[in-house]
PDBQT receptor file of N, H, CA, C and O in Angstrom, charges set to zero:
ATOM      1  N   UNK A   1      -6.805   3.125  12.346  1.00  0.00    +0.000 N 
ATOM      2  CA  UNK A   1      -6.599   2.336  11.139  1.00  0.00    +0.000 C 
ATOM      3  C   UNK A   1      -5.470   2.948  10.328  1.00  0.00    +0.000 C 
ATOM      4  O   UNK A   1      -5.294   4.166  10.286  1.00  0.00    +0.000 OA
ATOM      5  N   UNK A   2      -4.713   2.072   9.686  1.00  0.00    +0.000 N 
ATOM      6  H   UNK A   2      -4.856   1.083   9.719  1.00  0.00    +0.000 HD
ATOM      7  CA  UNK A   2      -3.597   2.495   8.846  1.00  0.00    +0.000 C 
ATOM      8  C   UNK A   2      -4.044   2.427   7.383  1.00  0.00    +0.000 C 
ATOM      9  O   UNK A   2      -4.778   1.516   6.999  1.00  0.00    +0.000 OA
ATOM     10  N   UNK A   3      -3.610   3.371   6.581  1.00  0.00    +0.000 N 
ATOM     11  H   UNK A   3      -3.014   4.111   6.893  1.00  0.00    +0.000 HD
ATOM     12  CA  UNK A   3      -4.083   3.518   5.204  1.00  0.00    +0.000 C 
ATOM     13  C   UNK A   3      -2.919   3.602   4.234  1.00  0.00    +0.000 C 
ATOM     14  O   UNK A   3      -1.933   4.293   4.489  1.00  0.00    +0.000 OA
ATOM     15  N   UNK A   4      -3.042   2.883   3.106  1.00  0.00    +0.000 N 
ATOM     16  H   UNK A   4      -3.843   2.321   2.899  1.00  0.00    +0.000 HD
ATOM     17  CA  UNK A   4      -2.097   3.006   1.995  1.00  0.00    +0.000 C 
ATOM     18  C   UNK A   4      -2.895   3.271   0.738  1.00  0.00    +0.000 C 
ATOM     19  O   UNK A   4      -3.836   2.540   0.425  1.00  0.00    +0.000 OA
ATOM     20  N   UNK A   5      -2.522   4.321   0.013  1.00  0.00    +0.000 N 
ATOM     21  H   UNK A   5      -1.758   4.914   0.267  1.00  0.00    +0.000 HD
ATOM     22  CA  UNK A   5      -3.142   4.647  -1.263  1.00  0.00    +0.000 C 
ATOM     23  C   UNK A   5      -2.103   4.420  -2.352  1.00  0.00    +0.000 C 
ATOM     24  O   UNK A   5      -1.061   5.074  -2.374  1.00  0.00    +0.000 OA
ATOM     25  N   UNK A   6      -2.394   3.492  -3.250  1.00  0.00    +0.000 N 
ATOM     26  H   UNK A   6      -3.241   2.960  -3.232  1.00  0.00    +0.000 HD
ATOM     27  CA  UNK A   6      -1.422   3.098  -4.267  1.00  0.00    +0.000 C 
ATOM     28  C   UNK A   6      -1.012   4.272  -5.150  1.00  0.00    +0.000 C 
ATOM     29  O   UNK A   6       0.129   4.325  -5.609  1.00  0.00    +0.000 OA
ATOM     30  N   UNK A   7      -1.911   5.201  -5.393  1.00  0.00    +0.000 N 
ATOM     31  H   UNK A   7      -2.838   5.158  -5.021  1.00  0.00    +0.000 HD
ATOM     32  CA  UNK A   7      -1.601   6.356  -6.233  1.00  0.00    +0.000 C 
ATOM     33  C   UNK A   7      -0.445   7.196  -5.722  1.00  0.00    +0.000 C 
ATOM     34  O   UNK A   7       0.140   7.967  -6.483  1.00  0.00    +0.000 OA
ATOM     35  N   UNK A   8      -0.103   7.061  -4.441  1.00  0.00    +0.000 N 
ATOM     36  H   UNK A   8      -0.578   6.435  -3.823  1.00  0.00    +0.000 HD
ATOM     37  CA  UNK A   8       1.051   7.781  -3.919  1.00  0.00    +0.000 C 
ATOM     38  C   UNK A   8       2.361   7.151  -4.375  1.00  0.00    +0.000 C 
ATOM     39  O   UNK A   8       3.424   7.764  -4.280  1.00  0.00    +0.000 OA
ATOM     40  N   UNK A   9       2.272   5.919  -4.869  1.00  0.00    +0.000 N 
ATOM     41  H   UNK A   9       1.408   5.421  -4.946  1.00  0.00    +0.000 HD
ATOM     42  CA  UNK A   9       3.441   5.190  -5.358  1.00  0.00    +0.000 C 
ATOM     43  C   UNK A   9       3.366   4.981  -6.872  1.00  0.00    +0.000 C 
ATOM     44  O   UNK A   9       4.369   5.111  -7.574  1.00  0.00    +0.000 OA
ATOM     45  N   UNK A  10       2.174   4.659  -7.362  1.00  0.00    +0.000 N 
ATOM     46  H   UNK A  10       1.360   4.554  -6.791  1.00  0.00    +0.000 HD
ATOM     47  CA  UNK A  10       1.941   4.430  -8.785  1.00  0.00    +0.000 C 
ATOM     48  C   UNK A  10       0.933   5.478  -9.257  1.00  0.00    +0.000 C 
ATOM     49  O   UNK A  10      -0.271   5.300  -9.067  1.00  0.00    +0.000 OA
ATOM     50  N   UNK A  11       1.404   6.561  -9.865  1.00  0.00    +0.000 N 
ATOM     51  H   UNK A  11       2.382   6.705 -10.019  1.00  0.00    +0.000 HD
ATOM     52  CA  UNK A  11       0.495   7.631 -10.288  1.00  0.00    +0.000 C 
ATOM     53  C   UNK A  11      -0.650   7.108 -11.151  1.00  0.00    +0.000 C 
ATOM     54  O   UNK A  11      -0.450   6.309 -12.065  1.00  0.00    +0.000 OA
ATOM     55  N   UNK A  12      -1.844   7.578 -10.839  1.00  0.00    +0.000 N 
ATOM     56  H   UNK A  12      -2.007   8.227 -10.096  1.00  0.00    +0.000 HD
ATOM     57  CA  UNK A  12      -3.027   7.192 -11.598  1.00  0.00    +0.000 C 
ATOM     58  C   UNK A  12      -3.783   5.998 -11.044  1.00  0.00    +0.000 C 
ATOM     59  O   UNK A  12      -4.907   5.734 -11.471  1.00  0.00    +0.000 OA
ATOM     60  N   UNK A  13      -3.198   5.272 -10.108  1.00  0.00    +0.000 N 
ATOM     61  H   UNK A  13      -2.285   5.487  -9.761  1.00  0.00    +0.000 HD
ATOM     62  CA  UNK A  13      -3.883   4.116  -9.518  1.00  0.00    +0.000 C 
ATOM     63  C   UNK A  13      -4.739   4.604  -8.355  1.00  0.00    +0.000 C 
ATOM     64  O   UNK A  13      -4.253   5.317  -7.477  1.00  0.00    +0.000 OA
ATOM     65  N   UNK A  14      -6.016   4.219  -8.352  1.00  0.00    +0.000 N 
ATOM     66  H   UNK A  14      -6.411   3.641  -9.066  1.00  0.00    +0.000 HD
ATOM     67  CA  UNK A  14      -6.899   4.678  -7.276  1.00  0.00    +0.000 C 
ATOM     68  C   UNK A  14      -7.162   3.614  -6.218  1.00  0.00    +0.000 C 
ATOM     69  O   UNK A  14      -8.017   3.810  -5.356  1.00  0.00    +0.000 OA
ATOM     70  N   UNK A  15      -6.447   2.491  -6.264  1.00  0.00    +0.000 N 
ATOM     71  H   UNK A  15      -5.752   2.331  -6.965  1.00  0.00    +0.000 HD
ATOM     72  CA  UNK A  15      -6.609   1.419  -5.274  1.00  0.00    +0.000 C 
ATOM     73  C   UNK A  15      -6.075   1.880  -3.925  1.00  0.00    +0.000 C 
ATOM     74  O   UNK A  15      -5.085   2.608  -3.849  1.00  0.00    +0.000 OA
ATOM     75  N   UNK A  16      -6.735   1.452  -2.879  1.00  0.00    +0.000 N 
ATOM     76  H   UNK A  16      -7.539   0.860  -2.941  1.00  0.00    +0.000 HD
ATOM     77  CA  UNK A  16      -6.272   1.736  -1.522  1.00  0.00    +0.000 C 
ATOM     78  C   UNK A  16      -6.690   0.604  -0.598  1.00  0.00    +0.000 C 
ATOM     79  O   UNK A  16      -7.576  -0.184  -0.928  1.00  0.00    +0.000 OA
ATOM     80  N   UNK A  17      -6.056   0.530   0.546  1.00  0.00    +0.000 N 
ATOM     81  H   UNK A  17      -5.336   1.171   0.814  1.00  0.00    +0.000 HD
ATOM     82  CA  UNK A  17      -6.417  -0.460   1.551  1.00  0.00    +0.000 C 
ATOM     83  C   UNK A  17      -6.165   0.121   2.925  1.00  0.00    +0.000 C 
ATOM     84  O   UNK A  17      -5.355   1.033   3.093  1.00  0.00    +0.000 OA
ATOM     85  N   UNK A  18      -6.870  -0.418   3.902  1.00  0.00    +0.000 N 
ATOM     86  H   UNK A  18      -7.528  -1.159   3.765  1.00  0.00    +0.000 HD
ATOM     87  CA  UNK A  18      -6.626  -0.020   5.282  1.00  0.00    +0.000 C 
ATOM     88  C   UNK A  18      -6.804  -1.231   6.181  1.00  0.00    +0.000 C 
ATOM     89  O   UNK A  18      -7.591  -2.136   5.903  1.00  0.00    +0.000 OA
ATOM     90  N   UNK A  19      -6.050  -1.215   7.259  1.00  0.00    +0.000 N 
ATOM     91  H   UNK A  19      -5.410  -0.480   7.485  1.00  0.00    +0.000 HD
ATOM     92  CA  UNK A  19      -6.076  -2.314   8.225  1.00  0.00    +0.000 C 
ATOM     93  C   UNK A  19      -5.588  -1.769   9.563  1.00  0.00    +0.000 C 
ATOM     94  O   UNK A  19      -5.115  -0.636   9.655  1.00  0.00    +0.000 OA
ATOM     95  N   UNK A  20      -5.712  -2.594  10.589  1.00  0.00    +0.000 N 
ATOM     96  H   UNK A  20      -6.096  -3.514  10.514  1.00  0.00    +0.000 HD
ATOM     97  CA  UNK A  20      -5.290  -2.177  11.927  1.00  0.00    +0.000 C 
ATOM     98  C   UNK A  20      -3.787  -1.988  12.042  1.00  0.00    +0.000 C 
ATOM     99  O   UNK A  20      -3.330  -1.121  12.788  1.00  0.00    +0.000 OA
ATOM    100  N   UNK A  21      -3.014  -2.780  11.319  1.00  0.00    +0.000 N 
ATOM    101  H   UNK A  21      -3.385  -3.484  10.714  1.00  0.00    +0.000 HD
ATOM    102  CA  UNK A  21      -1.565  -2.708  11.462  1.00  0.00    +0.000 C 
ATOM    103  C   UNK A  21      -0.849  -2.573  10.132  1.00  0.00    +0.000 C 
ATOM    104  O   UNK A  21      -1.382  -2.940   9.085  1.00  0.00    +0.000 OA
ATOM    105  N   UNK A  22       0.364  -2.043  10.185  1.00  0.00    +0.000 N 
ATOM    106  H   UNK A  22       0.796  -1.745  11.035  1.00  0.00    +0.000 HD
ATOM    107  CA  UNK A  22       1.154  -1.840   8.977  1.00  0.00    +0.000 C 
ATOM    108  C   UNK A  22       1.473  -3.145   8.259  1.00  0.00    +0.000 C 
ATOM    109  O   UNK A  22       1.500  -3.179   7.029  1.00  0.00    +0.000 OA
ATOM    110  N   UNK A  23       1.714  -4.213   9.000  1.00  0.00    +0.000 N 
ATOM    111  H   UNK A  23       1.693  -4.186   9.999  1.00  0.00    +0.000 HD
ATOM    112  CA  UNK A  23       2.077  -5.486   8.370  1.00  0.00    +0.000 C 
ATOM    113  C   UNK A  23       0.973  -5.973   7.435  1.00  0.00    +0.000 C 
ATOM    114  O   UNK A  23       1.260  -6.442   6.333  1.00  0.00    +0.000 OA
ATOM    115  N   UNK A  24      -0.264  -5.868   7.853  1.00  0.00    +0.000 N 
ATOM    116  H   UNK A  24      -0.498  -5.487   8.748  1.00  0.00    +0.000 HD
ATOM    117  CA  UNK A  24      -1.386  -6.295   7.007  1.00  0.00    +0.000 C 
ATOM    118  C   UNK A  24      -1.539  -5.363   5.809  1.00  0.00    +0.000 C 
ATOM    119  O   UNK A  24      -1.839  -5.822   4.707  1.00  0.00    +0.000 OA
ATOM    120  N   UNK A  25      -1.341  -4.087   6.006  1.00  0.00    +0.000 N 
ATOM    121  H   UNK A  25      -1.097  -3.714   6.901  1.00  0.00    +0.000 HD
ATOM    122  CA  UNK A  25      -1.409  -3.136   4.898  1.00  0.00    +0.000 C 
ATOM    123  C   UNK A  25      -0.331  -3.476   3.866  1.00  0.00    +0.000 C 
ATOM    124  O   UNK A  25      -0.609  -3.502   2.667  1.00  0.00    +0.000 OA
ATOM    125  N   UNK A  26       0.881  -3.733   4.319  1.00  0.00    +0.000 N 
ATOM    126  H   UNK A  26       1.107  -3.712   5.293  1.00  0.00    +0.000 HD
ATOM    127  CA  UNK A  26       1.971  -4.083   3.406  1.00  0.00    +0.000 C 
ATOM    128  C   UNK A  26       1.646  -5.376   2.665  1.00  0.00    +0.000 C 
ATOM    129  O   UNK A  26       1.865  -5.466   1.457  1.00  0.00    +0.000 OA
ATOM    130  N   UNK A  27       1.131  -6.370   3.367  1.00  0.00    +0.000 N 
ATOM    131  H   UNK A  27       0.953  -6.298   4.349  1.00  0.00    +0.000 HD
ATOM    132  CA  UNK A  27       0.788  -7.647   2.721  1.00  0.00    +0.000 C 
ATOM    133  C   UNK A  27      -0.221  -7.427   1.597  1.00  0.00    +0.000 C 
ATOM    134  O   UNK A  27      -0.063  -7.961   0.499  1.00  0.00    +0.000 OA
ATOM    135  N   UNK A  28      -1.250  -6.645   1.876  1.00  0.00    +0.000 N 
ATOM    136  H   UNK A  28      -1.378  -6.212   2.768  1.00  0.00    +0.000 HD
ATOM    137  CA  UNK A  28      -2.276  -6.371   0.866  1.00  0.00    +0.000 C 
ATOM    138  C   UNK A  28      -1.703  -5.558  -0.294  1.00  0.00    +0.000 C 
ATOM    139  O   UNK A  28      -2.024  -5.811  -1.455  1.00  0.00    +0.000 OA
ATOM    140  N   UNK A  29      -0.860  -4.590   0.024  1.00  0.00    +0.000 N 
ATOM    141  H   UNK A  29      -0.599  -4.385   0.967  1.00  0.00    +0.000 HD
ATOM    142  CA  UNK A  29      -0.266  -3.753  -1.020  1.00  0.00    +0.000 C 
ATOM    143  C   UNK A  29       0.644  -4.567  -1.931  1.00  0.00    +0.000 C 
ATOM    144  O   UNK A  29       0.635  -4.376  -3.147  1.00  0.00    +0.000 OA
ATOM    145  N   UNK A  30       1.423  -5.468  -1.357  1.00  0.00    +0.000 N 
ATOM    146  H   UNK A  30       1.430  -5.623  -0.369  1.00  0.00    +0.000 HD
ATOM    147  CA  UNK A  30       2.300  -6.329  -2.158  1.00  0.00    +0.000 C 
ATOM    148  C   UNK A  30       1.461  -7.204  -3.078  1.00  0.00    +0.000 C 
ATOM    149  O   UNK A  30       1.793  -7.356  -4.254  1.00  0.00    +0.000 OA
ATOM    150  N   UNK A  31       0.393  -7.775  -2.569  1.00  0.00    +0.000 N 
ATOM    151  H   UNK A  31       0.124  -7.652  -1.614  1.00  0.00    +0.000 HD
ATOM    152  CA  UNK A  31      -0.493  -8.596  -3.405  1.00  0.00    +0.000 C 
ATOM    153  C   UNK A  31      -1.086  -7.759  -4.537  1.00  0.00    +0.000 C 
ATOM    154  O   UNK A  31      -1.190  -8.231  -5.670  1.00  0.00    +0.000 OA
ATOM    155  N   UNK A  32      -1.470  -6.529  -4.238  1.00  0.00    +0.000 N 
ATOM    156  H   UNK A  32      -1.385  -6.146  -3.318  1.00  0.00    +0.000 HD
ATOM    157  CA  UNK A  32      -1.998  -5.627  -5.264  1.00  0.00    +0.000 C 
ATOM    158  C   UNK A  32      -0.940  -5.332  -6.323  1.00  0.00    +0.000 C 
ATOM    159  O   UNK A  32      -1.241  -5.332  -7.517  1.00  0.00    +0.000 OA
ATOM    160  N   UNK A  33       0.290  -5.082  -5.895  1.00  0.00    +0.000 N 
ATOM    161  H   UNK A  33       0.533  -5.082  -4.925  1.00  0.00    +0.000 HD
ATOM    162  CA  UNK A  33       1.372  -4.802  -6.850  1.00  0.00    +0.000 C 
ATOM    163  C   UNK A  33       1.572  -5.977  -7.804  1.00  0.00    +0.000 C 
ATOM    164  O   UNK A  33       1.825  -5.791  -8.994  1.00  0.00    +0.000 OA
ATOM    165  N   UNK A  34       1.454  -7.181  -7.267  1.00  0.00    +0.000 N 
ATOM    166  H   UNK A  34       1.249  -7.332  -6.300  1.00  0.00    +0.000 HD
ATOM    167  CA  UNK A  34       1.608  -8.375  -8.104  1.00  0.00    +0.000 C 
ATOM    168  C   UNK A  34       0.445  -8.521  -9.081  1.00  0.00    +0.000 C 
ATOM    169  O   UNK A  34       0.656  -8.738 -10.274  1.00  0.00    +0.000 OA
ATOM    170  N   UNK A  35      -0.782  -8.403  -8.575  1.00  0.00    +0.000 N 
ATOM    171  H   UNK A  35      -0.953  -8.228  -7.606  1.00  0.00    +0.000 HD
ATOM    172  CA  UNK A  35      -1.946  -8.688  -9.414  1.00  0.00    +0.000 C 
ATOM    173  C   UNK A  35      -2.312  -7.541 -10.355  1.00  0.00    +0.000 C 
ATOM    174  O   UNK A  35      -2.689  -7.790 -11.500  1.00  0.00    +0.000 OA
ATOM    175  N   UNK A  36      -2.213  -6.312  -9.908  1.00  0.00    +0.000 N 
ATOM    176  H   UNK A  36      -1.907  -6.109  -8.978  1.00  0.00    +0.000 HD
ATOM    177  CA  UNK A  36      -2.671  -5.182 -10.727  1.00  0.00    +0.000 C 
ATOM    178  C   UNK A  36      -1.565  -4.552 -11.562  1.00  0.00    +0.000 C 
ATOM    179  O   UNK A  36      -1.820  -4.045 -12.654  1.00  0.00    +0.000 OA
ATOM    180  N   UNK A  37      -0.344  -4.581 -11.054  1.00  0.00    +0.000 N 
ATOM    181  H   UNK A  37      -0.136  -4.993 -10.167  1.00  0.00    +0.000 HD
ATOM    182  CA  UNK A  37       0.740  -3.885 -11.744  1.00  0.00    +0.000 C 
ATOM    183  C   UNK A  37       1.796  -4.827 -12.322  1.00  0.00    +0.000 C 
ATOM    184  O   UNK A  37       2.809  -4.377 -12.858  1.00  0.00    +0.000 OA
ATOM    185  N   UNK A  38       1.556  -6.131 -12.212  1.00  0.00    +0.000 N 
ATOM    186  H   UNK A  38       0.733  -6.497 -11.777  1.00  0.00    +0.000 HD
ATOM    187  CA  UNK A  38       2.421  -7.112 -12.852  1.00  0.00    +0.000 C 
ATOM    188  C   UNK A  38       3.798  -7.269 -12.239  1.00  0.00    +0.000 C 
ATOM    189  O   UNK A  38       4.708  -7.794 -12.880  1.00  0.00    +0.000 OA
ATOM    190  N   UNK A  39       3.957  -6.822 -11.011  1.00  0.00    +0.000 N 
ATOM    191  H   UNK A  39       3.217  -6.395 -10.491  1.00  0.00    +0.000 HD
ATOM    192  CA  UNK A  39       5.261  -6.970 -10.345  1.00  0.00    +0.000 C 
ATOM    193  C   UNK A  39       5.457  -8.436  -9.967  1.00  0.00    +0.000 C 
ATOM    194  O   UNK A  39       4.657  -9.004  -9.223  1.00  0.00    +0.000 OA
ATOM    195  N   UNK A  40       6.508  -9.033 -10.476  1.00  0.00    +0.000 N 
ATOM    196  H   UNK A  40       7.158  -8.572 -11.080  1.00  0.00    +0.000 HD
ATOM    197  CA  UNK A  40       6.778 -10.435 -10.150  1.00  0.00    +0.000 C 
ATOM    198  C   UNK A  40       7.804 -10.559  -9.039  1.00  0.00    +0.000 C 
ATOM    199  O   UNK A  40       7.823 -11.556  -8.317  1.00  0.00    +0.000 OA
ATOM    200  N   UNK A  41       8.655  -9.556  -8.897  1.00  0.00    +0.000 N 
ATOM    201  H   UNK A  41       8.639  -8.746  -9.484  1.00  0.00    +0.000 HD
ATOM    202  CA  UNK A  41       9.671  -9.558  -7.857  1.00  0.00    +0.000 C 
ATOM    203  C   UNK A  41       9.480  -8.308  -7.008  1.00  0.00    +0.000 C 
ATOM    204  O   UNK A  41       9.621  -7.186  -7.495  1.00  0.00    +0.000 OA
ATOM    205  N   UNK A  42       9.160  -8.510  -5.749  1.00  0.00    +0.000 N 
ATOM    206  H   UNK A  42       9.045  -9.422  -5.354  1.00  0.00    +0.000 HD
ATOM    207  CA  UNK A  42       8.956  -7.397  -4.824  1.00  0.00    +0.000 C 
ATOM    208  C   UNK A  42      10.257  -7.191  -4.060  1.00  0.00    +0.000 C 
ATOM    209  O   UNK A  42      10.587  -7.956  -3.153  1.00  0.00    +0.000 OA
ATOM    210  N   UNK A  43      10.980  -6.162  -4.431  1.00  0.00    +0.000 N 
ATOM    211  H   UNK A  43      10.712  -5.541  -5.167  1.00  0.00    +0.000 HD
ATOM    212  CA  UNK A  43      12.270  -5.879  -3.796  1.00  0.00    +0.000 C 
ATOM    213  C   UNK A  43      12.063  -5.159  -2.464  1.00  0.00    +0.000 C 
ATOM    214  O   UNK A  43      11.015  -4.566  -2.210  1.00  0.00    +0.000 OA
ATOM    215  N   UNK A  44      13.083  -5.230  -1.632  1.00  0.00    +0.000 N 
ATOM    216  H   UNK A  44      13.934  -5.712  -1.837  1.00  0.00    +0.000 HD
ATOM    217  CA  UNK A  44      13.016  -4.600  -0.305  1.00  0.00    +0.000 C 
ATOM    218  C   UNK A  44      12.732  -3.108  -0.410  1.00  0.00    +0.000 C 
ATOM    219  O   UNK A  44      12.008  -2.556   0.418  1.00  0.00    +0.000 OA
ATOM    220  N   UNK A  45      13.297  -2.448  -1.426  1.00  0.00    +0.000 N 
ATOM    221  H   UNK A  45      13.885  -2.896  -2.099  1.00  0.00    +0.000 HD
ATOM    222  CA  UNK A  45      13.056  -1.008  -1.546  1.00  0.00    +0.000 C 
ATOM    223  C   UNK A  45      11.598  -0.702  -1.886  1.00  0.00    +0.000 C 
ATOM    224  O   UNK A  45      11.095   0.363  -1.529  1.00  0.00    +0.000 OA
ATOM    225  N   UNK A  46      10.909  -1.628  -2.575  1.00  0.00    +0.000 N 
ATOM    226  H   UNK A  46      11.318  -2.493  -2.865  1.00  0.00    +0.000 HD
ATOM    227  CA  UNK A  46       9.484  -1.406  -2.836  1.00  0.00    +0.000 C 
ATOM    228  C   UNK A  46       8.694  -1.517  -1.533  1.00  0.00    +0.000 C 
ATOM    229  O   UNK A  46       7.782  -0.727  -1.289  1.00  0.00    +0.000 OA
ATOM    230  N   UNK A  47       9.038  -2.486  -0.708  1.00  0.00    +0.000 N 
ATOM    231  H   UNK A  47       9.779  -3.128  -0.906  1.00  0.00    +0.000 HD
ATOM    232  CA  UNK A  47       8.380  -2.620   0.594  1.00  0.00    +0.000 C 
ATOM    233  C   UNK A  47       8.641  -1.369   1.426  1.00  0.00    +0.000 C 
ATOM    234  O   UNK A  47       7.736  -0.865   2.090  1.00  0.00    +0.000 OA
ATOM    235  N   UNK A  48       9.869  -0.869   1.393  1.00  0.00    +0.000 N 
ATOM    236  H   UNK A  48      10.605  -1.279   0.853  1.00  0.00    +0.000 HD
ATOM    237  CA  UNK A  48      10.195   0.366   2.114  1.00  0.00    +0.000 C 
ATOM    238  C   UNK A  48       9.372   1.540   1.587  1.00  0.00    +0.000 C 
ATOM    239  O   UNK A  48       8.898   2.366   2.367  1.00  0.00    +0.000 OA
ATOM    240  N   UNK A  49       9.200   1.616   0.268  1.00  0.00    +0.000 N 
ATOM    241  H   UNK A  49       9.585   0.945  -0.366  1.00  0.00    +0.000 HD
ATOM    242  CA  UNK A  49       8.397   2.690  -0.328  1.00  0.00    +0.000 C 
ATOM    243  C   UNK A  49       6.937   2.586   0.090  1.00  0.00    +0.000 C 
ATOM    244  O   UNK A  49       6.287   3.605   0.328  1.00  0.00    +0.000 OA
ATOM    245  N   UNK A  50       6.420   1.378   0.180  1.00  0.00    +0.000 N 
ATOM    246  H   UNK A  50       6.948   0.551  -0.013  1.00  0.00    +0.000 HD
ATOM    247  CA  UNK A  50       5.038   1.172   0.645  1.00  0.00    +0.000 C 
ATOM    248  C   UNK A  50       4.932   1.629   2.097  1.00  0.00    +0.000 C 
ATOM    249  O   UNK A  50       4.031   2.392   2.447  1.00  0.00    +0.000 OA
ATOM    250  N   UNK A  51       5.851   1.163   2.940  1.00  0.00    +0.000 N 
ATOM    251  H   UNK A  51       6.582   0.544   2.656  1.00  0.00    +0.000 HD
ATOM    252  CA  UNK A  51       5.817   1.524   4.363  1.00  0.00    +0.000 C 
ATOM    253  C   UNK A  51       5.883   3.033   4.563  1.00  0.00    +0.000 C 
ATOM    254  O   UNK A  51       5.214   3.575   5.442  1.00  0.00    +0.000 OA
ATOM    255  N   UNK A  52       6.684   3.708   3.754  1.00  0.00    +0.000 N 
ATOM    256  H   UNK A  52       7.228   3.268   3.039  1.00  0.00    +0.000 HD
ATOM    257  CA  UNK A  52       6.858   5.155   3.887  1.00  0.00    +0.000 C 
ATOM    258  C   UNK A  52       5.585   5.921   3.538  1.00  0.00    +0.000 C 
ATOM    259  O   UNK A  52       5.433   7.082   3.917  1.00  0.00    +0.000 OA
ATOM    260  N   UNK A  53       4.669   5.272   2.816  1.00  0.00    +0.000 N 
ATOM    261  H   UNK A  53       4.792   4.329   2.508  1.00  0.00    +0.000 HD
ATOM    262  CA  UNK A  53       3.449   5.931   2.376  1.00  0.00    +0.000 C 
ATOM    263  C   UNK A  53       2.214   5.515   3.177  1.00  0.00    +0.000 C 
ATOM    264  O   UNK A  53       1.101   5.938   2.864  1.00  0.00    +0.000 OA
ATOM    265  N   UNK A  54       2.402   4.704   4.191  1.00  0.00    +0.000 N 
ATOM    266  H   UNK A  54       3.306   4.360   4.445  1.00  0.00    +0.000 HD
ATOM    267  CA  UNK A  54       1.292   4.318   5.072  1.00  0.00    +0.000 C 
ATOM    268  C   UNK A  54       1.061   5.452   6.065  1.00  0.00    +0.000 C 
ATOM    269  O   UNK A  54       1.989   5.942   6.708  1.00  0.00    +0.000 OA
ATOM    270  N   UNK A  55      -0.189   5.848   6.170  1.00  0.00    +0.000 N 
ATOM    271  H   UNK A  55      -0.944   5.450   5.648  1.00  0.00    +0.000 HD
ATOM    272  CA  UNK A  55      -0.553   6.951   7.068  1.00  0.00    +0.000 C 
ATOM    273  C   UNK A  55      -1.679   6.513   7.983  1.00  0.00    +0.000 C 
ATOM    274  O   UNK A  55      -2.350   5.511   7.736  1.00  0.00    +0.000 OA
ATOM    275  N   UNK A  56      -1.874   7.279   9.042  1.00  0.00    +0.000 N 
ATOM    276  H   UNK A  56      -1.328   8.093   9.242  1.00  0.00    +0.000 HD
ATOM    277  CA  UNK A  56      -3.014   7.059   9.925  1.00  0.00    +0.000 C 
ATOM    278  C   UNK A  56      -4.252   7.565   9.195  1.00  0.00    +0.000 C 
ATOM    279  O   UNK A  56      -4.291   8.709   8.743  1.00  0.00    +0.000 OA
ATOM    280  N   UNK A  57      -5.264   6.702   9.081  1.00  0.00    +0.000 N 
ATOM    281  H   UNK A  57      -5.232   5.773   9.447  1.00  0.00    +0.000 HD
ATOM    282  CA  UNK A  57      -6.487   7.078   8.384  1.00  0.00    +0.000 C 
ATOM    283  C   UNK A  57      -7.246   8.118   9.196  1.00  0.00    +0.000 C 
ATOM    284  O   UNK A  57      -7.455   7.953  10.398  1.00  0.00    +0.000 OA
ATOM    285  N   UNK A  58      -7.653   9.181   8.534  1.00  0.00    +0.000 N 
ATOM    286  H   UNK A  58      -7.483   9.316   7.558  1.00  0.00    +0.000 HD
ATOM    287  CA  UNK A  58      -8.402  10.237   9.208  1.00  0.00    +0.000 C 
ATOM    288  C   UNK A  58      -9.764   9.704   9.656  1.00  0.00    +0.000 C 
ATOM    289  O   UNK A  58     -10.439   8.990   8.915  1.00  0.00    +0.000 OA
ATOM    290  N   UNK A  59     -10.141  10.051  10.838  1.00  0.00    +0.000 N 
ATOM    291  H   UNK A  59      -9.592  10.631  11.440  1.00  0.00    +0.000 HD
ATOM    292  CA  UNK A  59     -11.441   9.660  11.360  1.00  0.00    +0.000 C 
ATOM    293  C   UNK A  59     -12.517  10.544  10.739  1.00  0.00    +0.000 C 
ATOM    294  O   UNK A  59     -12.372  11.765  10.676  1.00  0.00    +0.000 OA
ATOM    295  N   UNK A  60     -13.594   9.916  10.283  1.00  0.00    +0.000 N 
ATOM    296  H   UNK A  60     -13.712   8.924  10.334  1.00  0.00    +0.000 HD
ATOM    297  CA  UNK A  60     -14.713  10.672   9.718  1.00  0.00    +0.000 C 
ATOM    298  C   UNK A  60     -15.750  10.826  10.820  1.00  0.00    +0.000 C 
ATOM    299  O   UNK A  60     -16.238   9.837  11.368  1.00  0.00    +0.000 OA
ATOM    300  N   UNK A  61     -16.077  12.050  11.136  1.00  0.00    +0.000 N 
ATOM    301  H   UNK A  61     -15.681  12.853  10.691  1.00  0.00    +0.000 HD
ATOM    302  CA  UNK A  61     -17.016  12.317  12.240  1.00  0.00    +0.000 C 
ATOM    303  C   UNK A  61     -18.445  12.227  11.785  1.00  0.00    +0.000 C 
ATOM    304  O   UNK A  61     -19.361  12.422  12.585  1.00  0.00    +0.000 OA
TER     305      UNK A  61
């Protein structure tokens, strides 16, 4: 699973999402940026910043 934690981009935000693929994670993160942080225009560099912060979710044993 791929994981994005918004706090890595927006300090203080504890929202996170995970999905099987990066494309779905980015889609969810963009929607979150619009609804929670009031972003009306999602620029390419913001998408790049989201992608750069997606990590492989650690498996919990």
